[in-house]
DRENFITI-912628 format. One record per atom (N, C-alpha, C): residue in one letter; x, z, y. Coordinates in steps of 0.001 Angstrom, whole numbers, plus 500000, padded with zeros to 6 digits. Example, Ala and Ser with C-alpha at 12.3 -4.5 7.8 and 13.67 -1.06 7.14 Angstrom:
A513190507800494310
A512300507800495500
A513200507800496700
S512850507080497750
S513670507140498940
S512900507870500030
//
This chain:
M267155647278461092
M266321648345460623
M264869648030460981
Y263970648418460096
Y262550648184460348
Y261976649225461295
V261174648751462239
V260446649614463154
V259034649812462601
C258452648751462068
C257092648766461519
C257122648130460134
I256921648961459134
I256948648477457753
I255714647620457450
C254557648050457928
C253304647329457630
C253376645856458029
N254024645587459160
N254085644221459690
N255485643626459662
N256408644304458984
N257786643809458851
N258452643523460196
I258274644432461150
I258856644273462484
I260192645003462522
T261227644306462957
T262572644882462997
T263003645210464424
E264075645992464534
E264655646307465839
E265037645029466584
D265568644061465859
D265973642803466494
D264781642086467123
Q263627642149466477
Q262436641522467036
Q262003642235468323
V262121643551468348
V261800644302469557
V262757643888470674
K264045643798470373
K265030643384471373
K264735641982471895
N264291641097471015
N263997639722471423
N262828639648472392
V261759640427472165
V260628640373473096
V260997640995474439
V261872642006474419
V262349642595475669
V263164641553476436
A263993640806475727
A264804639765476362
A263924638674476965
K262741638455476395
K261803637458476925
K261025637981478131
G261180639284478421
G260534639850479592
G259251640623479317
L258834640704478061
L257647641487477739
L257989642971477777
T257060643771478244
T257290645211478333
T256079645981477832
G256313647233477521
G255246648167477171
G254258647681476145
K252997647884476461
K251906647556475547
K251896646065475195
D252247645208476151
D252271643765475890
D253274643407474806
A254449644039474853
A255487643762473854
A255049644234472471
L254514645445472398
L254086645979471102
L252916645187470541
S251999644809471391
S250848644018470969
S251287642637470484
H252219642030471193
H252745640709470815
H253337640746469406
L254032641828469093
L254661641966467785
L253694642411466697
G252615643085467086
G251684643621466099
G252039645025465661
V252898645682466411
V253308647050466082
V252101647971466202
G251886648791465172
G250811649777465196
G249462649260464756
S249382648006464380
S248089647461463970
S247760647761462507
G248711648377461810
G248468648789460420
G248143650266460374
C249041651062459843
C248798652504459693
C249007653267460998
G249838652748461915
G250051653370463217
G251171654397463280
I251769654713462159
I252826655726462134
I254030655309462983
C254273654034463104
C255459653520463781
C255371653530465299
V254201653720465868
V253999653499467298
V254947654312468171
M255067655593467935
M255932656420468794
M257395655996468700
D257874655701467496
D259253655243467334
D259432653890468023
A258456653024467885
A258540651706468520
A258580651835470033
I257797652755470597
I257807652978472044
I259183653472472492
D259775654393471729
D261120654885472053
D262141653759472028
R262085652936471005
R263039651822470889
R262819650796471999
L261564650524472298
L261239649576473356
L261774650077474696
S261571651345474962
S262061651951476204
S263578651858476285
H264240652172475184
H265709652102475144
H266186650678475398
D265546649702474743
D265963648310474900
D265681647794476305
Q264568648237476920
Q264270647815478285
Q265299648378479252
N265691649628479049
N266702650241479916
N268044649557479757
A268378649176478532
A269654648500478283
A269659647097478873
A268490646461478920
A268407645093479432
A268337645038480956
A267978646156481580
A267846646187483042
A269219646095483691
P269318645362484785
P270609645281485471
P270982646633486064
N272251646882486157
N272721648126486755
N272659647956488266
L271615648502488872
L271376648288490297
L272425648947491177
T273046650011490712
T274057650661491556
T275257649757491763
Q275534648875490838
Q276651647952491002
Q276307646858491998
A275009646585492188
A274589645518493092
A274544645997494547
L274551647301494756
L274489647829496121
L275824647670496823
P275792647429498138
P277047647294498873
P277791648646498932
S279066648555498957
S279914649738499016
S279923650295500433
N280027651620500564
N280085652259501880
N281531652534502296
K282418651630502054
K283833651824502373
K284111651499503803
//
């Protein structure tokens, strides 16, 4: 699905920059999101946030058990 029509940016491209470690404004700027009409920016931020949360390790699983 397209996130930014003006620049032909897709959800997969957003996921790829998140996988490379880019976050927030750097990720959107790298892709060119919002550099056209700007309507996509809020949706792109939501998707970026979702993808960053999904890519983050589950820290509760890394903590030692209190058994």
